[in-house]
N, C-alpha and C positions, 0 to 999 in steps of 0.2 A: 504494500500500500504506500501511496505517496501522501504525506501530511507535513505541515510546517513543523520545524523544530519546536519543541516545547509542548506540542499537542499530541505526541505519539501515545497510544494507549499502553498502559503499563500494568502488569500484575502486582507490582510492588506498591503497597499502600502505606499510608502513615500508620495505620493500625498494625501492619506487619512489622514496621520498624519499632513501634512502641511495645507491643505485646509479644512479639516474637523474639525480642532482644532482651537479654538479662546478663549484663556484664559479670564476669566470673574472675575471681582472683584469690590470692592468699591461701593456697592449698597447704595441707600438711598430712603426713602419714600418721594414721592412728590404727595400730594393729594391722589387720588385713584390709583396712578401708582407707580411702582418701576423704578428708573433710575439706571444705572450701567455703568462701563467702560468695554470695550471689545476690545481686540487686534484683528485686522483684517488682517491676512496674505495676503489675496487677494487684499488688499488696501494698499500695501507697508508697512504693519505692523503697521499702525497707531492705536492710541488709540481712538476709537469711543465712544461717549456717546450715549447710547441707552435707550429706555424706553418701558414698556409694562404695560397695565392694565390687570385686571383679565380676562382670556380667550381671550386676544388679542395677535396678533403676534408682535414681537419686531419691532421697527422702530428707525431710527436714529433721535437723537436730534441734534447732531453735524454732519453736512454734510461733504462729501468728498470735499477737501482733508485735512480739519482741523484735528489737532492731539493734543489731550489733554494730554500732557506729560511734566512734569517738569524735569529739569536737576539739581536741587538742590541735592548735594551729588552725582550726576550722577545717583543715583538709584531712586530719586524722592519720591513721596508720597503726597497725598492730593492735586492733580493737578486740582481739580474742586470742585465746590459746587453750590448749587441752592439758589437763593435769591429772595425776592419779590414774584411776581406772576409768578412762573415757569420760571424764568430767569436763564440761565446758565452762570456761570463765570468760565473760564478755562485758564490754561497756555498753550499757543501754542508752540509746540516743536521747530519749525523752527526758531523762533525769541525770544522765552522765555518771550514774553509780555503777560500780562493778558488781556483777552477780555470778553466782556459782550454780551451775545446772548439772545435777547428778542424774544418771539414767533412772527413769521412772518417777522422777520428782519434779517439782516446780522450781523456778529460779529463786535463790536465796541471796539477799544483799550481803556484800562484803564491805562496803564503804558507806559512810554516813550520807544522809540526805541534806540538802539545802545549805551546804557549806561552800558551794562554788568550785568543787574539785572535779577535774577531768583527768583521765588516765589513758596512756597509750603505750605502745611497745611492751605489751604484757609478756613476761617471760617467767617461767617457773624457776624458783631459786635453786641454785646449786650449793656447793660447799662455800663456807666463808661468811654467810649471812644467816641469821636465825630464821628458821622455817618451821613448818612448811609455809610457803608464802610465794609472793610474786615480786619480781623486780620490775619497776615501771618508771616511765616519765610522767610526772604529775604537773598539771597546770592548774593554778588556783586563781579564781576571780573573786576579789573582795574589795572592801572600801579603799584599800591601798593600791588597787590596780590589778595587774596580772603579773604573777611570778611563777617560776618553775623550779622543780628540783627532781632529782632521781630518788625514789623512795621504795620501801618495801611495804606490802600489804599482806597481812596474815590471811590464810585461807580458812580459818576456823570461824569467820564471821564476827569476831570480837570488835573489829573496827566499825561495824555498822552502827553501833551505839556509842563507841568510844573512839573519837578521831585520833587520840594520842597513840592508839595502837598502830597507826600508820607512822613509820619511822623514816625520817629524812636521812638519806645516805650522803648526798652532796648537793650543793647548789653552786653559788658563786658566779653565775653568768645569767643573762636574760634568756638564753635558749640552751637546752641540753638534749642530746639525742644519742642513740646507739649504745646504751650501756651494756658492757659485757664483762663478766668475771673471768679472771685468770683461772687456768685449770686447777691450781691449788687453793683457790678461793681467797688468796691474800690481797689481791689488787683488783681494782675496778678501772676499766678504760671507758672513755666516752668522748663524744664530740661536743664542743661548746662554741658559742659565738654570741655576739652582742649587736644591738642596733648601732649603726645603720646597716651593717652587713646582712646580706641574705646568705643562706648556706652555700650557694654557688659562687659567692664573692670571696668570703674568707671565713674559715673555721679553724679550730685548734683540736688536735688530738691530745687529750689529757689522761694522765694515769695517777691514781692515788692509792695509798695503802690503807686497808681497812683496819680500824682499831678493834679492840675486843667487843665493843658495843655494835659493830657493824657500820660504823660511820667513817667517812674520809675526812680527816682533820685538815689535810692539805693535799696538794697535787703538784705535778710537774707537767709542763707542756713539751711533748716530744716532737711535734710537727705542726706546721700551719702558722697562719698569720692573718691579718686583715686583707691580704691580697693573695692568699693561697687557700684553695678549697680542699679540705681533707674529709674523706668519707669512710664509712664502714670499717671501723677497727675490728679485728678478729685475732684472738691469741693463737699464735703458732705453738708456743710453749710458755712456761712461766716467766721467761725473760725476753720474749720476742713477740711482736705483733705483725700482722699484715694490715695494710691500709691503702687507700687510694688518695692520690694527691695530683693537683693540676699544676704543680710548680714548673713544669716544662712547657705549659701551654696546652697540655692534654691531660685528662684524668688517667693516670697510669698507676700501676701496682708497685708497691714498695714493701720491703721487709724493714721493720722499725724496731731496733733493739732498745731496751731500757737505758743502756749506756752504749755510746759509740755511734758510728755513722750509719745512716740508712742505706739500703741497697735497692736500686731499681731492679725489678724482676723481669720486665719485658718492655723496654723502651719502644714506643711506637707512636706514630702520628694518627692516633685514634683514641676515642674516649672509652675507657674501661669503667666509667661511672656516668652519673647523670645528675640533673638537678633534684635535690631532695625535697620535693613538695610534700611527700607523704613519709611519715616516720616508718622505720622498719624496711625501707628500700634496700635491696642488695644487688650487687653486680658480680660477685664471685662467691665461690663456696669451695672449701677444701674437700677433696675426694679422699686423700690419704696423706701420709707424711711427705710425699714427694710431688703431689699434683694439685693444681687448682682448676676448677671449672670456672670459666670466665665468659662474660658477655662484653663485646666491644661494639661501638657504634661509630659509623661514619655515614650518616644518612640512614642506612639500614643496619640491622644488628646481626652479629655473627657469634655463634656459640663455639667455644674452643677450649681445649685442655692445655694448660700451661705446665710444662715440665720444669720444676723448680731447680733441678740440677743443671740442666743445659740452657734454660731460658727459652727453649723452643716452644712455639705455639702451634698446636695441631687443631686445625679447624674441623668441626663436626658438620657434616652435610645434613642439616635438618630441613632445608627448604623453607625456613622461616625468615621473615624480614623484620619482625618485631618480637623481642624476647625479654622476659623478665624471669629472674631465677627464684625458685622456691627451695624447699628442703631437699637434701640428699640423704638417701638411705641405701647403704651398700652400693649396688650397681644401678640404682634408680635415682632419678631426679625429677621433681615436679617443675614444669616451666609454664608460664603464661606466654602464649605465642600466637602468631598469625602470619599470614602471607598474602600476596595479591591473589592467590588461588584458593587459599584455605581460610576459613573464618577463625577469628580469635577465640581463644578458649584456654582451658587448663588441660595440659597433656603430661603424660609420664614418659620420659625418655629412658629406654634401656641402654645403659652405657656400653655394655659388652657387645650388643648386637646392632645398636643404632636405631632400633625400632621405636617409633613414636606412637603412643597409644592415646586416643582421646579419653579424657576423664569426664569433662563437661564443657561443651561449646557454648559460646555466648549467644548463639541463635538456635532456636528450636528447629527451624527448617529454612534451608537456603532457597532463594528463587531459582528458577530455571537458569542455568549458566549462560544461556544465550542472551539473557538480559543484563548480565553483569559486565561492567566495564573492564577494559584492559588498562594497565598503568604504564606510563612512560616517565622515567626519570629525566628531567630536563634542567639545565642550568642556563639561566638568563642573565641579563645585565651587561652593560657596556663597561662601566668603570670598576665594577666589582661583581663577583659571582652571587647569584641568587638561586638557591636550590629549591626545586619544586617537583611535585608529582602531578602529572596531567592525566585526567580520565576523560576521554572523548566520548560523545554520545554513542550509544550502541543499542541496537534493537534487531531481532532476527527477521522482522518482516517489514518494518517501516523505513522509508527513506524520505528525505526532504526534497522539495522541488528543486530543479536545476538552478544553480547559481546562488541558492540561499546558504548563508553561513549560520552556524549555530550560536545561540546565546551562551555565555559562559558565566559561572559564578566562581569568584575567588574565595576560597575558604581561608580564613586567617585564624590560626590557633591562638589559644589563650596563653596565659603565663605572665609576661611574654617569654620568660626563660623556660622554654619547652620546645618540643619538636614533634612533627608528625612523620611516621614511617609510611612506606607503601603498604597498603592493606586492602583486603577484600572487606569493604565496609558497605553494608546495605544502605547507609545514608547516601553514599555516592551514587549507588544504583537507583535510588529514589529519583534522583535528578537525571542521570545519564540515560536511563531507560525511557525517559520522556523526550529526549532530544536536547537536553541542557548539559553542556560540558562543565567539568569541575577542574579547577587547578588549585591544589593544596600547596601553600607557600610557606617554606621555611625561611622567612625573612631574616636579615641580619639581626642578631640578638638571640636567635634560636640556639638550642643546645644540639649536640650530636655532631658538631663540626669543629670542635676545639674552642679554647678560651678566646682567641682573637675574634672568632666569628661571633661569640656571645657578646664580646666587649664593643662590637660595632654600635650597639644600642645605648651604651653608656652616655648619658646626657643627651641622647638623640631620640627618645621615645616620642612618637608622633611625627618623626621626620624619616628616619631610615626605614621603619616598618612600612610606612606609606609609600615611600619611593620604591622599595623593593617589590611591593605588591603591584604597584602601577607598572613597573618594568616587566613583570611577568605577564600581565594581561595584554599589555600593548605588544609584547613580543609575539604572543599568540595571534593577535589581530594582524600584525605586520606580516606574519607567515601565511596569512590566508586561512587560518584555522578557526578563528572566532570572528563574530560580527562586532566591529568596532563600536557600533551604536547600541549594542545589547550586552554590555558588560555589567555584572552586578558583583557585590561584595557582601560577605556575611562573616560574622565573627562573634565569639562569646567572651565575656569578661574583658581581659586585656585585648582580645581580638575585636571586641565591640568598640573599644576605644579607637583602634585602627580604622574600623569601618567609619565611625563618625568623623575622625580626622581626615580620612580620604574624601569623604563626601563634602566636607566643608572647605577643604583645602585644594581640591583638584576638580576638574570637570570631566574626568575619565569615565566615571560610572553612571549608568542610567538610574540606579537605585541601590539601596543597601539595607541589610537586616542586622540590627545590633541586638544581640541576646545578652541581657544584663551587662551592658557595656558601660565603661567609665566615660563620663561626659565633661566633668569639671574636676579640678585637682585639689584646691585648697580645702573644700568641704570634704572631699573624698578622703584625704589624708587624715582629717580630724575625726571622721566617722567610721572608717574601716577598722578591721580587727588588728590586734597587736602584731601578729606575725608579719603582715605586709605594711604596717603603718609607716615604716621608713624605707620601703622599697623604692619609692619615687626619688629618694635622695640620689640613688645611683642612676635611675632612668632619666631624670631631668636635672635635679640639683636639690640641695638642702634648703629648707626655709630658715630664716627669712631671706637669705641671700638671693635665692632664685625665684622670689615671689613674682617678679615681672615676667619671668619665663613661664611660670605656671599659668599666668593669665594669657600669655601669647599662644601657648600650645593648646589650651583647652578648647575642644570643638564647640562647647556651649557658647563661647565668646565669639564664634565666627558663624553662628547660625544665619546671620543676615546675608551671608554669601552662598547659602545653600539654595539649589534650584531643582533638586530631584526628590522623589518620594522616599520615605523612610519607614521601616517597620521596626518597632521596639517591642522586645519580649522581656518580661521581668518577673522574677519570683518575689513575692511580697515579704517573705521571711529571710531575705538574703542578708547575711551579716558581713559579707565580703564587699559587694557592690550594693550599697543600700538603694532601695527603690527611688529615693529622691533624685538619684542620678538620671534615671530614665524619665522620671516625672518632670524634671526641670527641662530636659531636652524636648519632651513632648510640648510643654508650654511654649518653648521657643518656636517650635514648628507651627503651633497655632498662631502665634503672633506674626509669623512670616507668611501665613497662608499656604504652607507646604502640605500637600496631600500626605497622609500618614495613617498608621494604625498603632495603637498602644495596647498590647495584650498583657494584662497583669494577672498573676496566678496566686491565689491565696494558698497557704500551706506549702509553697515551694521555696526552696532555699537557693543556694548558688548552683544553679543547674536544675533542669526539670527532671524529676524522677518518676512522677506518676503517669501512668499510661494515658489517661484522659488529657492531661496537660500536653504531653508530647504530641498526641494526635492533633489536638487543636492547633498548636503552634506550627507544626509542619504543614498541615493543610493550608493554614493561613499564609505561610511563607510562599508556597507554590502558587496560590492564587495571586498573591502580591506581585510576584515576578511576571506572571502572565498578563496582568492588567497593565503593568508598566512597559513590558517588552513585547506586547502585541502578539500573544498567543493564548490559546484557551486550553488549559489542562483538563482533560475529561474526568468527570467523577469527583471533582473537588469543589466543596462549597465556596461560594463567592465571598471573599473578605470585603467588608465594607470599609472603605477608606474615608477618613475625614477629609472633607474638601470645603473650602470657604464658599 
């Protein structure tokens, strides 16, 4: 059939995206089963803990409505663990208390209510600290602000009524992460940093000796500074650690002794680490005394075994382009992974045979492969490289009229210190199967290409990200692959900032969709959560010195130059980008008479998690593009745009 781009019939609906998708991660081995965390859009977006044995169907460990999700740093991480005989300990999202769930029983609280405590990176105590209990990162919100420490929580429930039963092990900095005990239990290692650094800017690897009460009275810094990012300490033995550092410009692996010089294990122009948005992230795992399993990234990810004796790296042919490491058990390792041909999910890799077994995929059912796009890695830009992944329109039966070029949507990732790998993503297919191309842009400032690439955005947020995204879409148009008059841009959070900055600062795009995007900076810095409250110091500059630059860069202050329609999507419970950001931009659109729609979702936070919200927003976005770029997507309700 011949039909205009954008109007091709597609079997991939917004409901398929919302209800058929359930992000999976955080796996662990428990006896002969694997347990994992799974986002359930049809259950109000809760984090369910599920399990399955070999050949068995998945089942819930944590029943409805319990939600294993911590709000430490708001992005969480390490919200659950398994202790004893298959007992689950988890952080409940609604009250942020820790609970213990024994088989055949209901959850029992382990921590007190109403004291503002949040917990992450839950780990069962080993030797050296009084137990049985958990080692955790604790974040406390009280009248004095936000403060953090590493602490122990008893498993007997005594702290539920007596907060003093929770014992602080060490504090001494505004942020702490990755606590790990030495094999003999005498020392604790952890990562620490302070404002205005973010963990990809500068952190320190600290080690302290535990006193008889289980506290660190002091510590020494073995590695790191305000300009060196150190990640994931792990004890090799009682006198030596492994760690990741970007001191060479790339996150590489090192052996770090308690005394003496550190040793690079495999110097390479690739990142063996990444931005620590979530606590508990890991990029390597010891296999035995002589080998490490590693993940390195340069655009795409590669799994490899590092021989510690020779320093040689032996790549494993998994066929995956995005990989996160989970636990290792004997010759098995759990990995979160996906590729342009295979959906993301949790898989078990048999190290001796190379066999990769599906544990739980993030989609229940894939669309017909004939409707799925093919990915092409492209590098654009004249003065500097801009790394992108391009997904052209694809349909088994539909073609466009002769000489018609397709509309394209530039996807701008959040962060902004993050990156997108090439993946089989049903979200891309939602657009490409209808005849709308997608270009996913790893603009300057993205991770996965070394520190220098990340540093391009230092002081240049709202400039480099916009320029790189514009360079990508114009290169597609200049090559005759995209319609120059039908270019759109979409982004979430920091990506939403880039959307609004591009729409107010250039005339390249026909329209844009900002999902919970930042529109203004001074109020944002004052209102956002603690973890990111000084992020803008590095992205633009510190206050009050950079106040004029804050005003100059803010898209809200340039709404009078806007001439194209805008879609705004916002969760009303968002603590990261407060609703006032979208609401103020909406008001500016009204005052300028710009056609727009503002979709606000009660009960949604930083990102839509509920199926009904996702369906509503995706259908609205498709209708929005159709109205602006002159095509009619079939089977999608018409979004009503505000017009003067």
